[in-house]
C-alpha positions, 0 to 999 in steps of 0.5 A: 706247431700251434694248437690251431694247426694241430686241430685243423690238421686233425679235422682235415683228416677226419673230413677226408674219412667222411668224404670216403664214407660218402663215396661208399654210400654213393656207390652203394646206392648206384652201382654196388655189386649184388650180394655185397650189402653185408660187407659194405654195411660192415665197412661203412659201420666201421668207418662211421665208428672211426669218424665218430671216435675222431669227432669226439677225441678229447684232444679236440676239447683241449685244442679248443680251450688252448686256442686264443680266438682273438689272434685268429682271422674272422674265417678261422674264428668261424671254423673254430665255432663250427668245429666246437658245435660239431664236437659238442653235438658228437659227444652226445652220441655214445660211440657204441651206438654209431655202428648199430644206429647207422646199419642196424647190424647188432 
C-alpha cells in the first residue's frame, strides 16, 4: 500500500470518529435524556481526546514527508495540503488539554 493510501485510510477513520462526535453533540443538544450530561460529557471528552491523538499521530508527518505530490492528481494534492494544515494546527494543542478544554471536567 502506498504512503498516500495509508494516510488517506487513516484520515478517513479519524474523520469517521469526528462524525460520531458530531452526532453525540447533536443528540446532546436535541434529545438527550435528562440526567445524562455527566456521562455524555465523559464520552465526548474521551472521543475528542482520541481524535486529537489521531490528528497528531507522528505517522502523519512521516507519510506526508514520503508522499511525492508531483505524482498526485490536483484533487489529491489539495487533500494533502488540507491534511498538512490540519496536522500543523493540531500538534500545537497539548493532548492533555483536549478533554479539559472541551468539557471542563478537570
